[in-house]
HTML snippet that shows the backbone in 3Dmol.js (N, CA, C, O; Angstrom):
<script src="https://3Dmol.org/build/3Dmol-min.js"></script>
<div id="view" style="width:600px;height:400px;position:relative"></div>
<script>
const pdb = `
ATOM      1  N   MET A   1    -123.177  16.181  32.933  1.00  0.00           N
ATOM      2  CA  MET A   1    -123.126  17.589  32.571  1.00  0.00           C
ATOM      3  C   MET A   1    -122.868  18.410  33.836  1.00  0.00           C
ATOM      4  O   MET A   1    -123.411  18.100  34.897  1.00  0.00           O
ATOM      5  N   PRO A   2    -122.056  19.437  33.728  1.00  0.00           N
ATOM      6  CA  PRO A   2    -121.841  20.300  34.896  1.00  0.00           C
ATOM      7  C   PRO A   2    -123.155  20.952  35.324  1.00  0.00           C
ATOM      8  O   PRO A   2    -124.028  21.214  34.497  1.00  0.00           O
ATOM      9  N   ASN A   3    -123.280  21.205  36.597  1.00  0.00           N
ATOM     10  CA  ASN A   3    -124.411  21.911  37.199  1.00  0.00           C
ATOM     11  C   ASN A   3    -125.673  21.077  37.333  1.00  0.00           C
ATOM     12  O   ASN A   3    -126.652  21.545  37.916  1.00  0.00           O
ATOM     13  N   ILE A   4    -125.682  19.872  36.818  1.00  0.00           N
ATOM     14  CA  ILE A   4    -126.898  19.066  36.847  1.00  0.00           C
ATOM     15  C   ILE A   4    -126.778  18.030  37.956  1.00  0.00           C
ATOM     16  O   ILE A   4    -126.160  16.979  37.789  1.00  0.00           O
ATOM     17  N   GLY A   5    -127.383  18.353  39.088  1.00  0.00           N
ATOM     18  CA  GLY A   5    -127.430  17.419  40.201  1.00  0.00           C
ATOM     19  C   GLY A   5    -128.683  16.561  40.103  1.00  0.00           C
ATOM     20  O   GLY A   5    -129.418  16.614  39.117  1.00  0.00           O
ATOM     21  N   LYS A   6    -128.904  15.784  41.127  1.00  0.00           N
ATOM     22  CA  LYS A   6    -130.013  14.834  41.135  1.00  0.00           C
ATOM     23  C   LYS A   6    -131.365  15.536  40.990  1.00  0.00           C
ATOM     24  O   LYS A   6    -132.213  15.086  40.219  1.00  0.00           O
ATOM     25  N   VAL A   7    -131.571  16.620  41.714  1.00  0.00           N
ATOM     26  CA  VAL A   7    -132.870  17.310  41.677  1.00  0.00           C
ATOM     27  C   VAL A   7    -133.143  17.881  40.290  1.00  0.00           C
ATOM     28  O   VAL A   7    -134.227  17.689  39.739  1.00  0.00           O
ATOM     29  N   VAL A   8    -132.175  18.574  39.733  1.00  0.00           N
ATOM     30  CA  VAL A   8    -132.378  19.169  38.405  1.00  0.00           C
ATOM     31  C   VAL A   8    -132.514  18.065  37.359  1.00  0.00           C
ATOM     32  O   VAL A   8    -133.306  18.191  36.425  1.00  0.00           O
ATOM     33  N   GLU A   9    -131.753  16.990  37.507  1.00  0.00           N
ATOM     34  CA  GLU A   9    -131.879  15.876  36.581  1.00  0.00           C
ATOM     35  C   GLU A   9    -133.307  15.324  36.603  1.00  0.00           C
ATOM     36  O   GLU A   9    -133.901  15.071  35.554  1.00  0.00           O
ATOM     37  N   GLU A  10    -133.845  15.141  37.804  1.00  0.00           N
ATOM     38  CA  GLU A  10    -135.211  14.635  37.924  1.00  0.00           C
ATOM     39  C   GLU A  10    -136.220  15.609  37.324  1.00  0.00           C
ATOM     40  O   GLU A  10    -137.197  15.195  36.701  1.00  0.00           O
ATOM     41  N   GLN A  11    -135.981  16.897  37.513  1.00  0.00           N
ATOM     42  CA  GLN A  11    -136.883  17.898  36.935  1.00  0.00           C
ATOM     43  C   GLN A  11    -136.811  17.885  35.409  1.00  0.00           C
ATOM     44  O   GLN A  11    -137.837  17.993  34.737  1.00  0.00           O
ATOM     45  N   LEU A  12    -135.624  17.754  34.872  1.00  0.00           N
ATOM     46  CA  LEU A  12    -135.482  17.674  33.421  1.00  0.00           C
ATOM     47  C   LEU A  12    -136.239  16.467  32.875  1.00  0.00           C
ATOM     48  O   LEU A  12    -136.942  16.570  31.870  1.00  0.00           O
ATOM     49  N   ILE A  13    -136.094  15.339  33.536  1.00  0.00           N
ATOM     50  CA  ILE A  13    -136.796  14.133  33.097  1.00  0.00           C
ATOM     51  C   ILE A  13    -138.308  14.349  33.181  1.00  0.00           C
ATOM     52  O   ILE A  13    -139.043  13.961  32.273  1.00  0.00           O
ATOM     53  N   GLN A  14    -138.764  14.961  34.260  1.00  0.00           N
ATOM     54  CA  GLN A  14    -140.197  15.260  34.406  1.00  0.00           C
ATOM     55  C   GLN A  14    -140.679  16.175  33.283  1.00  0.00           C
ATOM     56  O   GLN A  14    -141.831  16.091  32.856  1.00  0.00           O
ATOM     57  N   ALA A  15    -139.790  17.052  32.807  1.00  0.00           N
ATOM     58  CA  ALA A  15    -140.125  17.968  31.716  1.00  0.00           C
ATOM     59  C   ALA A  15    -139.985  17.297  30.351  1.00  0.00           C
ATOM     60  O   ALA A  15    -140.239  17.927  29.324  1.00  0.00           O
ATOM     61  N   GLY A  16    -139.583  16.027  30.333  1.00  0.00           N
ATOM     62  CA  GLY A  16    -139.457  15.303  29.072  1.00  0.00           C
ATOM     63  C   GLY A  16    -138.103  15.456  28.399  1.00  0.00           C
ATOM     64  O   GLY A  16    -137.943  15.116  27.227  1.00  0.00           O
ATOM     65  N   ILE A  17    -137.131  15.968  29.142  1.00  0.00           N
ATOM     66  CA  ILE A  17    -135.775  16.171  28.618  1.00  0.00           C
ATOM     67  C   ILE A  17    -134.898  15.118  29.283  1.00  0.00           C
ATOM     68  O   ILE A  17    -134.539  15.247  30.453  1.00  0.00           O
ATOM     69  N   GLU A  18    -134.557  14.076  28.529  1.00  0.00           N
ATOM     70  CA  GLU A  18    -133.901  12.926  29.133  1.00  0.00           C
ATOM     71  C   GLU A  18    -132.436  12.757  28.756  1.00  0.00           C
ATOM     72  O   GLU A  18    -131.747  11.921  29.342  1.00  0.00           O
ATOM     73  N   THR A  19    -131.947  13.523  27.801  1.00  0.00           N
ATOM     74  CA  THR A  19    -130.548  13.384  27.386  1.00  0.00           C
ATOM     75  C   THR A  19    -129.899  14.755  27.268  1.00  0.00           C
ATOM     76  O   THR A  19    -130.589  15.761  27.102  1.00  0.00           O
ATOM     77  N   PRO A  20    -128.565  14.798  27.355  1.00  0.00           N
ATOM     78  CA  PRO A  20    -127.876  16.071  27.134  1.00  0.00           C
ATOM     79  C   PRO A  20    -128.184  16.656  25.760  1.00  0.00           C
ATOM     80  O   PRO A  20    -128.284  17.874  25.610  1.00  0.00           O
ATOM     81  N   GLU A  21    -128.333  15.804  24.772  1.00  0.00           N
ATOM     82  CA  GLU A  21    -128.635  16.279  23.415  1.00  0.00           C
ATOM     83  C   GLU A  21    -129.988  16.978  23.373  1.00  0.00           C
ATOM     84  O   GLU A  21    -130.150  18.005  22.714  1.00  0.00           O
ATOM     85  N   GLN A  22    -130.959  16.405  24.087  1.00  0.00           N
ATOM     86  CA  GLN A  22    -132.283  17.041  24.121  1.00  0.00           C
ATOM     87  C   GLN A  22    -132.208  18.398  24.807  1.00  0.00           C
ATOM     88  O   GLN A  22    -132.850  19.351  24.365  1.00  0.00           O
ATOM     89  N   LEU A  23    -131.434  18.497  25.879  1.00  0.00           N
ATOM     90  CA  LEU A  23    -131.278  19.773  26.573  1.00  0.00           C
ATOM     91  C   LEU A  23    -130.638  20.795  25.647  1.00  0.00           C
ATOM     92  O   LEU A  23    -131.079  21.943  25.583  1.00  0.00           O
ATOM     93  N   LYS A  24    -129.602  20.384  24.933  1.00  0.00           N
ATOM     94  CA  LYS A  24    -128.938  21.304  24.007  1.00  0.00           C
ATOM     95  C   LYS A  24    -129.887  21.749  22.906  1.00  0.00           C
ATOM     96  O   LYS A  24    -129.870  22.909  22.494  1.00  0.00           O
ATOM     97  N   GLU A  25    -130.713  20.827  22.431  1.00  0.00           N
ATOM     98  CA  GLU A  25    -131.643  21.153  21.353  1.00  0.00           C
ATOM     99  C   GLU A  25    -132.731  22.123  21.812  1.00  0.00           C
ATOM    100  O   GLU A  25    -133.064  23.070  21.101  1.00  0.00           O
ATOM    101  N   ILE A  26    -133.275  21.886  22.990  1.00  0.00           N
ATOM    102  CA  ILE A  26    -134.373  22.725  23.473  1.00  0.00           C
ATOM    103  C   ILE A  26    -133.867  24.068  24.006  1.00  0.00           C
ATOM    104  O   ILE A  26    -134.566  25.077  23.916  1.00  0.00           O
ATOM    105  N   GLY A  27    -132.664  24.078  24.556  1.00  0.00           N
ATOM    106  CA  GLY A  27    -132.074  25.308  25.080  1.00  0.00           C
ATOM    107  C   GLY A  27    -132.429  25.552  26.537  1.00  0.00           C
ATOM    108  O   GLY A  27    -133.418  25.032  27.053  1.00  0.00           O
ATOM    109  N   SER A  28    -131.607  26.344  27.177  1.00  0.00           N
ATOM    110  CA  SER A  28    -131.773  26.588  28.617  1.00  0.00           C
ATOM    111  C   SER A  28    -133.060  27.327  28.934  1.00  0.00           C
ATOM    112  O   SER A  28    -133.715  27.025  29.931  1.00  0.00           O
ATOM    113  N   ARG A  29    -133.427  28.280  28.112  1.00  0.00           N
ATOM    114  CA  ARG A  29    -134.616  29.079  28.401  1.00  0.00           C
ATOM    115  C   ARG A  29    -135.880  28.230  28.367  1.00  0.00           C
ATOM    116  O   ARG A  29    -136.703  28.300  29.280  1.00  0.00           O
ATOM    117  N   GLN A  30    -136.034  27.430  27.317  1.00  0.00           N
ATOM    118  CA  GLN A  30    -137.236  26.598  27.214  1.00  0.00           C
ATOM    119  C   GLN A  30    -137.224  25.508  28.274  1.00  0.00           C
ATOM    120  O   GLN A  30    -138.271  25.185  28.835  1.00  0.00           O
ATOM    121  N   ALA A  31    -136.066  24.937  28.558  1.00  0.00           N
ATOM    122  CA  ALA A  31    -135.983  23.917  29.611  1.00  0.00           C
ATOM    123  C   ALA A  31    -136.385  24.518  30.948  1.00  0.00           C
ATOM    124  O   ALA A  31    -137.107  23.888  31.721  1.00  0.00           O
ATOM    125  N   TRP A  32    -135.925  25.725  31.226  1.00  0.00           N
ATOM    126  CA  TRP A  32    -136.278  26.405  32.469  1.00  0.00           C
ATOM    127  C   TRP A  32    -137.777  26.677  32.520  1.00  0.00           C
ATOM    128  O   TRP A  32    -138.408  26.477  33.558  1.00  0.00           O
ATOM    129  N   LEU A  33    -138.349  27.129  31.412  1.00  0.00           N
ATOM    130  CA  LEU A  33    -139.796  27.364  31.379  1.00  0.00           C
ATOM    131  C   LEU A  33    -140.569  26.074  31.610  1.00  0.00           C
ATOM    132  O   LEU A  33    -141.585  26.069  32.305  1.00  0.00           O
ATOM    133  N   ASP A  34    -140.090  24.986  31.032  1.00  0.00           N
ATOM    134  CA  ASP A  34    -140.748  23.695  31.224  1.00  0.00           C
ATOM    135  C   ASP A  34    -140.692  23.268  32.689  1.00  0.00           C
ATOM    136  O   ASP A  34    -141.679  22.769  33.230  1.00  0.00           O
ATOM    137  N   ILE A  35    -139.554  23.461  33.323  1.00  0.00           N
ATOM    138  CA  ILE A  35    -139.417  23.136  34.747  1.00  0.00           C
ATOM    139  C   ILE A  35    -140.295  24.066  35.578  1.00  0.00           C
ATOM    140  O   ILE A  35    -140.976  23.625  36.504  1.00  0.00           O
ATOM    141  N   ARG A  36    -140.275  25.327  35.249  1.00  0.00           N
ATOM    142  CA  ARG A  36    -141.054  26.318  36.002  1.00  0.00           C
ATOM    143  C   ARG A  36    -142.551  26.041  35.933  1.00  0.00           C
ATOM    144  O   ARG A  36    -143.294  26.438  36.832  1.00  0.00           O
ATOM    145  N   SER A  37    -143.003  25.368  34.880  1.00  0.00           N
ATOM    146  CA  SER A  37    -144.433  25.081  34.745  1.00  0.00           C
ATOM    147  C   SER A  37    -144.938  24.172  35.873  1.00  0.00           C
ATOM    148  O   SER A  37    -146.126  24.197  36.193  1.00  0.00           O
ATOM    149  N   PHE A  38    -144.055  23.374  36.479  1.00  0.00           N
ATOM    150  CA  PHE A  38    -144.471  22.545  37.612  1.00  0.00           C
ATOM    151  C   PHE A  38    -143.693  22.850  38.890  1.00  0.00           C
ATOM    152  O   PHE A  38    -143.996  22.294  39.946  1.00  0.00           O
ATOM    153  N   ASP A  39    -142.695  23.726  38.803  1.00  0.00           N
ATOM    154  CA  ASP A  39    -141.939  24.140  39.984  1.00  0.00           C
ATOM    155  C   ASP A  39    -141.755  25.652  39.950  1.00  0.00           C
ATOM    156  O   ASP A  39    -140.770  26.150  39.407  1.00  0.00           O
ATOM    157  N   PRO A  40    -142.706  26.380  40.533  1.00  0.00           N
ATOM    158  CA  PRO A  40    -142.620  27.846  40.492  1.00  0.00           C
ATOM    159  C   PRO A  40    -141.418  28.416  41.240  1.00  0.00           C
ATOM    160  O   PRO A  40    -141.148  29.613  41.141  1.00  0.00           O
ATOM    161  N   SER A  41    -140.688  27.578  41.990  1.00  0.00           N
ATOM    162  CA  SER A  41    -139.500  28.073  42.685  1.00  0.00           C
ATOM    163  C   SER A  41    -138.270  28.086  41.780  1.00  0.00           C
ATOM    164  O   SER A  41    -137.189  28.479  42.219  1.00  0.00           O
ATOM    165  N   ALA A  42    -138.419  27.658  40.518  1.00  0.00           N
ATOM    166  CA  ALA A  42    -137.281  27.668  39.586  1.00  0.00           C
ATOM    167  C   ALA A  42    -136.733  29.093  39.505  1.00  0.00           C
ATOM    168  O   ALA A  42    -137.440  30.028  39.128  1.00  0.00           O
ATOM    169  N   CYS A  43    -135.468  29.233  39.866  1.00  0.00           N
ATOM    170  CA  CYS A  43    -134.876  30.557  40.033  1.00  0.00           C
ATOM    171  C   CYS A  43    -133.862  30.877  38.928  1.00  0.00           C
ATOM    172  O   CYS A  43    -133.593  30.068  38.040  1.00  0.00           O
ATOM    173  N   TYR A  44    -133.325  32.067  39.022  1.00  0.00           N
ATOM    174  CA  TYR A  44    -132.298  32.537  38.086  1.00  0.00           C
ATOM    175  C   TYR A  44    -131.088  31.607  38.086  1.00  0.00           C
ATOM    176  O   TYR A  44    -130.536  31.306  37.028  1.00  0.00           O
ATOM    177  N   ASN A  45    -130.675  31.152  39.271  1.00  0.00           N
ATOM    178  CA  ASN A  45    -129.513  30.266  39.345  1.00  0.00           C
ATOM    179  C   ASN A  45    -129.757  28.967  38.594  1.00  0.00           C
ATOM    180  O   ASN A  45    -128.839  28.425  37.979  1.00  0.00           O
ATOM    181  N   ARG A  46    -130.985  28.463  38.636  1.00  0.00           N
ATOM    182  CA  ARG A  46    -131.289  27.231  37.908  1.00  0.00           C
ATOM    183  C   ARG A  46    -131.205  27.476  36.409  1.00  0.00           C
ATOM    184  O   ARG A  46    -130.715  26.629  35.662  1.00  0.00           O
ATOM    185  N   LEU A  47    -131.677  28.623  35.976  1.00  0.00           N
ATOM    186  CA  LEU A  47    -131.571  28.993  34.565  1.00  0.00           C
ATOM    187  C   LEU A  47    -130.105  29.049  34.144  1.00  0.00           C
ATOM    188  O   LEU A  47    -129.736  28.525  33.093  1.00  0.00           O
ATOM    189  N   CYS A  48    -129.282  29.677  34.957  1.00  0.00           N
ATOM    190  CA  CYS A  48    -127.845  29.751  34.657  1.00  0.00           C
ATOM    191  C   CYS A  48    -127.205  28.364  34.680  1.00  0.00           C
ATOM    192  O   CYS A  48    -126.328  28.068  33.868  1.00  0.00           O
ATOM    193  N   ALA A  49    -127.642  27.518  35.608  1.00  0.00           N
ATOM    194  CA  ALA A  49    -127.105  26.165  35.684  1.00  0.00           C
ATOM    195  C   ALA A  49    -127.399  25.405  34.400  1.00  0.00           C
ATOM    196  O   ALA A  49    -126.539  24.685  33.893  1.00  0.00           O
ATOM    197  N   LEU A  50    -128.598  25.561  33.874  1.00  0.00           N
ATOM    198  CA  LEU A  50    -128.963  24.885  32.628  1.00  0.00           C
ATOM    199  C   LEU A  50    -128.108  25.393  31.468  1.00  0.00           C
ATOM    200  O   LEU A  50    -127.624  24.605  30.656  1.00  0.00           O
ATOM    201  N   GLU A  51    -127.923  26.714  31.394  1.00  0.00           N
ATOM    202  CA  GLU A  51    -127.101  27.277  30.320  1.00  0.00           C
ATOM    203  C   GLU A  51    -125.653  26.816  30.452  1.00  0.00           C
ATOM    204  O   GLU A  51    -125.018  26.467  29.457  1.00  0.00           O
ATOM    205  N   GLY A  52    -125.133  26.813  31.671  1.00  0.00           N
ATOM    206  CA  GLY A  52    -123.778  26.340  31.884  1.00  0.00           C
ATOM    207  C   GLY A  52    -123.621  24.876  31.475  1.00  0.00           C
ATOM    208  O   GLY A  52    -122.610  24.494  30.885  1.00  0.00           O
ATOM    209  N   ALA A  53    -124.624  24.065  31.790  1.00  0.00           N
ATOM    210  CA  ALA A  53    -124.581  22.653  31.402  1.00  0.00           C
ATOM    211  C   ALA A  53    -124.496  22.519  29.889  1.00  0.00           C
ATOM    212  O   ALA A  53    -123.729  21.707  29.371  1.00  0.00           O
ATOM    213  N   ILE A  54    -125.277  23.309  29.194  1.00  0.00           N
ATOM    214  CA  ILE A  54    -125.263  23.273  27.730  1.00  0.00           C
ATOM    215  C   ILE A  54    -123.889  23.666  27.195  1.00  0.00           C
ATOM    216  O   ILE A  54    -123.391  23.071  26.239  1.00  0.00           O
ATOM    217  N   GLN A  55    -123.284  24.673  27.819  1.00  0.00           N
ATOM    218  CA  GLN A  55    -121.967  25.134  27.378  1.00  0.00           C
ATOM    219  C   GLN A  55    -120.829  24.265  27.909  1.00  0.00           C
ATOM    220  O   GLN A  55    -119.681  24.416  27.493  1.00  0.00           O
ATOM    221  N   GLY A  56    -121.150  23.357  28.828  1.00  0.00           N
ATOM    222  CA  GLY A  56    -120.137  22.473  29.387  1.00  0.00           C
ATOM    223  C   GLY A  56    -119.251  23.125  30.428  1.00  0.00           C
ATOM    224  O   GLY A  56    -118.103  22.723  30.614  1.00  0.00           O
ATOM    225  N   ILE A  57    -119.791  24.150  31.122  1.00  0.00           N
ATOM    226  CA  ILE A  57    -119.020  24.869  32.140  1.00  0.00           C
ATOM    227  C   ILE A  57    -119.857  25.057  33.400  1.00  0.00           C
ATOM    228  O   ILE A  57    -121.084  24.964  33.362  1.00  0.00           O
ATOM    229  N   ARG A  58    -119.191  25.318  34.501  1.00  0.00           N
ATOM    230  CA  ARG A  58    -119.911  25.685  35.716  1.00  0.00           C
ATOM    231  C   ARG A  58    -120.619  27.006  35.458  1.00  0.00           C
ATOM    232  O   ARG A  58    -120.096  27.876  34.761  1.00  0.00           O
ATOM    233  N   TRP A  59    -121.803  27.149  36.020  1.00  0.00           N
ATOM    234  CA  TRP A  59    -122.585  28.348  35.709  1.00  0.00           C
ATOM    235  C   TRP A  59    -121.902  29.617  36.178  1.00  0.00           C
ATOM    236  O   TRP A  59    -122.144  30.686  35.619  1.00  0.00           O
ATOM    237  N   HIS A  60    -121.067  29.526  37.178  1.00  0.00           N
ATOM    238  CA  HIS A  60    -120.338  30.703  37.660  1.00  0.00           C
ATOM    239  C   HIS A  60    -119.406  31.270  36.587  1.00  0.00           C
ATOM    240  O   HIS A  60    -119.045  32.446  36.624  1.00  0.00           O
ATOM    241  N   ASN A  61    -119.023  30.421  35.636  1.00  0.00           N
ATOM    242  CA  ASN A  61    -118.078  30.830  34.594  1.00  0.00           C
ATOM    243  C   ASN A  61    -118.751  31.297  33.307  1.00  0.00           C
ATOM    244  O   ASN A  61    -118.074  31.510  32.301  1.00  0.00           O
ATOM    245  N   LEU A  62    -120.062  31.457  33.324  1.00  0.00           N
ATOM    246  CA  LEU A  62    -120.735  32.023  32.152  1.00  0.00           C
ATOM    247  C   LEU A  62    -120.206  33.433  31.917  1.00  0.00           C
ATOM    248  O   LEU A  62    -119.814  34.121  32.859  1.00  0.00           O
ATOM    249  N   SER A  63    -120.199  33.853  30.672  1.00  0.00           N
ATOM    250  CA  SER A  63    -119.744  35.212  30.378  1.00  0.00           C
ATOM    251  C   SER A  63    -120.698  36.223  30.994  1.00  0.00           C
ATOM    252  O   SER A  63    -121.866  35.921  31.236  1.00  0.00           O
ATOM    253  N   ASP A  64    -120.196  37.413  31.242  1.00  0.00           N
ATOM    254  CA  ASP A  64    -121.042  38.474  31.783  1.00  0.00           C
ATOM    255  C   ASP A  64    -122.218  38.763  30.851  1.00  0.00           C
ATOM    256  O   ASP A  64    -123.326  39.055  31.301  1.00  0.00           O
ATOM    257  N   GLU A  65    -121.961  38.677  29.562  1.00  0.00           N
ATOM    258  CA  GLU A  65    -123.026  38.919  28.584  1.00  0.00           C
ATOM    259  C   GLU A  65    -124.110  37.846  28.690  1.00  0.00           C
ATOM    260  O   GLU A  65    -125.301  38.159  28.665  1.00  0.00           O
ATOM    261  N   ASP A  66    -123.696  36.580  28.808  1.00  0.00           N
ATOM    262  CA  ASP A  66    -124.680  35.508  28.970  1.00  0.00           C
ATOM    263  C   ASP A  66    -125.491  35.706  30.249  1.00  0.00           C
ATOM    264  O   ASP A  66    -126.713  35.555  30.239  1.00  0.00           O
ATOM    265  N   LYS A  67    -124.816  36.043  31.352  1.00  0.00           N
ATOM    266  CA  LYS A  67    -125.508  36.258  32.622  1.00  0.00           C
ATOM    267  C   LYS A  67    -126.506  37.409  32.505  1.00  0.00           C
ATOM    268  O   LYS A  67    -127.620  37.322  33.022  1.00  0.00           O
ATOM    269  N   LYS A  68    -126.111  38.475  31.833  1.00  0.00           N
ATOM    270  CA  LYS A  68    -126.996  39.628  31.649  1.00  0.00           C
ATOM    271  C   LYS A  68    -128.222  39.238  30.825  1.00  0.00           C
ATOM    272  O   LYS A  68    -129.348  39.585  31.181  1.00  0.00           O
ATOM    273  N   ASP A  69    -128.006  38.519  29.728  1.00  0.00           N
ATOM    274  CA  ASP A  69    -129.120  38.087  28.880  1.00  0.00           C
ATOM    275  C   ASP A  69    -130.068  37.163  29.644  1.00  0.00           C
ATOM    276  O   ASP A  69    -131.288  37.290  29.538  1.00  0.00           O
ATOM    277  N   LEU A  70    -129.505  36.239  30.406  1.00  0.00           N
ATOM    278  CA  LEU A  70    -130.332  35.324  31.187  1.00  0.00           C
ATOM    279  C   LEU A  70    -131.098  36.064  32.278  1.00  0.00           C
ATOM    280  O   LEU A  70    -132.249  35.732  32.558  1.00  0.00           O
ATOM    281  N   LYS A  71    -130.470  37.063  32.894  1.00  0.00           N
ATOM    282  CA  LYS A  71    -131.133  37.847  33.937  1.00  0.00           C
ATOM    283  C   LYS A  71    -132.316  38.616  33.351  1.00  0.00           C
ATOM    284  O   LYS A  71    -133.382  38.682  33.965  1.00  0.00           O
ATOM    285  N   GLU A  72    -132.130  39.194  32.169  1.00  0.00           N
ATOM    286  CA  GLU A  72    -133.230  39.915  31.517  1.00  0.00           C
ATOM    287  C   GLU A  72    -134.373  38.957  31.193  1.00  0.00           C
ATOM    288  O   GLU A  72    -135.540  39.290  31.400  1.00  0.00           O
ATOM    289  N   PHE A  73    -134.045  37.776  30.689  1.00  0.00           N
ATOM    290  CA  PHE A  73    -135.058  36.771  30.396  1.00  0.00           C
ATOM    291  C   PHE A  73    -135.788  36.369  31.677  1.00  0.00           C
ATOM    292  O   PHE A  73    -137.018  36.335  31.707  1.00  0.00           O
ATOM    293  N   TYR A  74    -135.040  36.069  32.720  1.00  0.00           N
ATOM    294  CA  TYR A  74    -135.629  35.673  34.007  1.00  0.00           C
ATOM    295  C   TYR A  74    -136.547  36.777  34.553  1.00  0.00           C
ATOM    296  O   TYR A  74    -137.664  36.506  34.994  1.00  0.00           O
ATOM    297  N   ASN A  75    -136.067  38.001  34.517  1.00  0.00           N
ATOM    298  CA  ASN A  75    -136.853  39.120  35.069  1.00  0.00           C
ATOM    299  C   ASN A  75    -138.144  39.348  34.293  1.00  0.00           C
ATOM    300  O   ASN A  75    -139.105  39.889  34.841  1.00  0.00           O
ATOM    301  N   SER A  76    -138.181  38.943  33.030  1.00  0.00           N
ATOM    302  CA  SER A  76    -139.403  39.136  32.248  1.00  0.00           C
ATOM    303  C   SER A  76    -140.530  38.199  32.711  1.00  0.00           C
ATOM    304  O   SER A  76    -141.678  38.358  32.297  1.00  0.00           O
ATOM    305  N   PHE A  77    -140.199  37.225  33.570  1.00  0.00           N
ATOM    306  CA  PHE A  77    -141.197  36.288  34.085  1.00  0.00           C
ATOM    307  C   PHE A  77    -141.492  36.484  35.565  1.00  0.00           C
ATOM    308  O   PHE A  77    -142.334  35.778  36.120  1.00  0.00           O
ATOM    309  N   LYS A  78    -140.821  37.421  36.209  1.00  0.00           N
ATOM    310  CA  LYS A  78    -141.083  37.662  37.624  1.00  0.00           C
ATOM    311  C   LYS A  78    -142.440  38.335  37.768  1.00  0.00           C
ATOM    312  O   LYS A  78    -142.834  39.176  36.960  1.00  0.00           O
ATOM    313  N   VAL A  79    -143.135  37.939  38.814  1.00  0.00           N
ATOM    314  CA  VAL A  79    -144.474  38.490  39.057  1.00  0.00           C
ATOM    315  C   VAL A  79    -144.382  39.660  39.999  1.00  0.00           C
ATOM    316  O   VAL A  79    -145.400  40.266  40.332  1.00  0.00           O
TER     317      VAL A  79
END
`;
const viewer = $3Dmol.createViewer("view");
viewer.addModel(pdb, "pdb");
viewer.setStyle({}, {cartoon: {color: "spectrum"}});
viewer.zoomTo();
viewer.render();
</script>
């Protein structure tokens, strides 16, 4: 999957998400929350990377609307 390097792959597995199908089923937001539960450094870019992986594109190519929605979601969890 695009955007999924070794570190993110290991984090997904640690979160119990072991296949692309599972990632697609759970969605980028929940996968990010699951990762964030043990890695508080999980950032906006990681959230976008997960969404891009689900869509099969590099996260830089997400639509502006998707990026805006993800940013609002991410900001709702900032302390």
